[in-house]
N, C-alpha and C positions, 0 to 999 in steps of 0.2 A: 504494500499499499504506500502511496506517495504521501508524505507529510504536508499539511497545509502551511502555506507561508503566512497566514493570517494570525493575529493574536487571538482572535475569536475562532473557535472551531464550529463549522457549519456541518451538520449531519442530516442525512435523509431519514425521516421517520414516517411511519404509517399511522394514520389516525385510526384508533380502535374504538373510540367512543367520542361522541360529540353531543352536547345539549345546550340549549339556550341558557343564558346566564342573567336572568332578570334582576338578581341581587346587585348588580353593578349600576342599576338605573340607566343603562344604555342598552336599548333593545337590540342593537347590532352585535353585542358581545356574545361569545360562546366559550364554554368550558370544553377543552379537548383533552383526551388521554392519547398519548402518542408513544408507539412502540419504536424504540431506537435500537432494537436488536438485543442489547444486553440489559436493558431496563425499560420500564414504561413510566413516562413522566407526564405531568400536567402542564397545560399551557392555556392562557386566556388570550383569545384572538378576536379581532374585529372582523367577523365573517358575515354578519347578518344582511348586508346589502347585496351580496352576490351569491350566497350559499345558504341552503337549508341545512341544519345540523345533520340530518340523516344522510344527506348527499356527501358529507365529508368523510364518513366512515369508509375505510379502504383506500382513501386518497393518500398518495405520498406527498410529503411537504418537506421543505428545507427549514431547519431549526438552528438557531445559534444556541449552543449548549453550555457555554462556560461563562455566562454573564451573572451567575448567582440566581437566587430565587426570590420571589416576592409573593406575599399573601395578598390576594385581592378578594375582598368580600368573603373571607374565610376559605378560599381555595388557593392551594399552593401552585403558583405558576413557576415552573422550573426551567423552561426554555422559552426562547422568543421564536414564534412561528413567523417566518419572513413573508412579506408581501410587497407588492408595488401598486401604485394607484392606477385605477382605470380612468377613463375620460372624465368621469364625474368626481374623481378624487377618492373613490372607495377602494379598499384593499382587494387585490387579487392575489391569492396565495401563489408562492413560488414553489415549484417542484419539478422533478425530471419529466421529460417528454415520454419516456417509456419506463416500465418497471425496472428498478435497480435493487440491489441488496439493501435491506434496511440496515441503517447504522453507518452506511458509507459516508465518507467525508468529501467535502468540496475541495478541489485543488485546482 
């Protein structure tokens, strides 16, 4: 495996569970459980503009994994799920074009 030249490690994860997160008072937020191959972690992501929670399950996403964790409305968000803005400024999740091994790193 090639080592990442970045200070932050980006890994491919697969969403294994997703649900709306109304406790944040932002209807576009979701709680995600993401399989990174060697562990399953939580992430809070702004997905509601472009995705239904059920549609995220099975999707591969790119995650920043070494930024530390933060508790959001009682939920431990351990990775940052990466996205880019669409034409309206709403997040579109970043992930591989085709299935790749879960846990793989960006290089």
